[in-house]
C-alpha positions, 0 to 999 in steps of 0.5 A, a space after each residue: 798082778 794088775 796090768 795098766 796100759 794107757 795111751 799105748 802106741 808103737 811103731 817099728 822104725 823101719 822104711 817105712 815105718 810100721 804102725 803097730 798099736 794104735 792107742 791101746 788103754 787096758 786095766 786087767 785086776 790081778 787074777 784076771 784071765 784075759 784072752 786076745 782075739 784079732 786077725 793075724 799080724 794085727 799087733 797082739 803078739 808085740 802087745 805082750 812083747 811090750 808088756 813082757 818089757 822086751 821092747 819099749 813102747 813108742 809112746 804110752 804107759 805100761 804099769 805092772 803092780 805100779 811098776 815098769 815092765 823091766 823092774 817086774 821081769 828082773 824080779 822073775 815075776 813074768 812068764 813069757 811063752 811065745 810061738 817059738 818054743 826056745 827049748 835048750 838042746 842040750 837039756 833033756 825034756 825033764 832038764 828044760 822044765 826044772 830050769 824055771 825052778 832053777 831061774 825063780 827058786 822061791 815063787 809064791 805060785 808054785 804047786 807042782 813038782 817037774 813030775 806033776 808037770 810032766 804028767 800034765 803035759 803027758 810026756 813022762 815017757 819022754 823025760 829024758 829025751 832031747 828037744 830035736 827028737 820030738 816032733 813040734 807038738 811035743 815040743 810045744 808042751 816042754 815049753 808049756 810045762 816050762 812055763 808053769 813051773 816058773 810060778 810067775 805072777 803074770 803069764 804072757 801066753 802068745 797062741 801056746 796050742 797052736 802047734 797041738 792037735 786038737 785032742 791035746 788042746 782040749 785036754 791042756 785048756 782043762 788042765 790050764 784052767 785048773 792050775 790058773 783057778 788054784 794059783 790065780 795068776 794074771 793072764 793075757 793069752 793070745 789065740 785064734 781060737 774062739 771057743 779056746 778064748 771062751 772056755 778059758 777067759 773072763 774076758 775076750 779082747 777083740 783087736 782090729 787089723 794092724 795097727 791094732 786097736 781093742 774094738 770090744 772088751 767082751 765079758 765072759 759071764 759063765 761059771 767054771 767049768 763051761 760047757 762048749 755045747 751049752 746054748 750060752 755058750 755057743 751063743 757068745 762064740 756066735 757073738 764074738 764071731 760077729 764082733 770080730 767081723 764087725 771090728 775088721 769092718 770098722 777098720 776097713 771103713 777107717 782106712 777108706 775115710 783117711 784114704 779119702 781124706 788124703 790125711 792121717 787122722 
């Protein structure tokens, strides 16, 4: 699914108004894996919500395969995973995952059964457990499996590994990458982990502090599977760290310029 965004601005209408996104322009080809990285609270999650059709932007255009997000969402072609896992408490692990297949019974991109996904996230022995009996990390794994079960054309992933221990995170990075390479959905992936972004993505978007602007679009020209100990990998990680710091400095200087001029530009 192709994602096109142009001239996107978004302001939360509160007192005082809070500007979250500033002139976002982005073109993601079908099947690309694009990671977004930037400071906490800069607007990355807001951008995903707008792409998902969960909110309407203040200004600008979002097009998914030349259709508005709400139309694509109604066709069950978007899989959304936020930091809040939102499992149904009256359903077991198995039936929470199976719910996605009931919602979208005939997707183009499903290749795994519920049993496969239980094995993928390491929860086979907990398939009959209820969410309240699981740790936060285990609930996150159930939510990930449910997202993958939907068989959607577009994955919108908001820090899906945030609550996981490092060993589980490393395992699921490999599994998600294998799943994506097999099914070729388009992925927008928010993370605070630079190495995770480089392991997974074709491109990494570096966002400024709020109001978020895309400061840099960094290609990741490394073959899969990627070796995080290689010289090229580590060089790219360093480049991204430097780019994030430069983006924050750019934003700081711009804000100072606005304050010194006494006007908003």
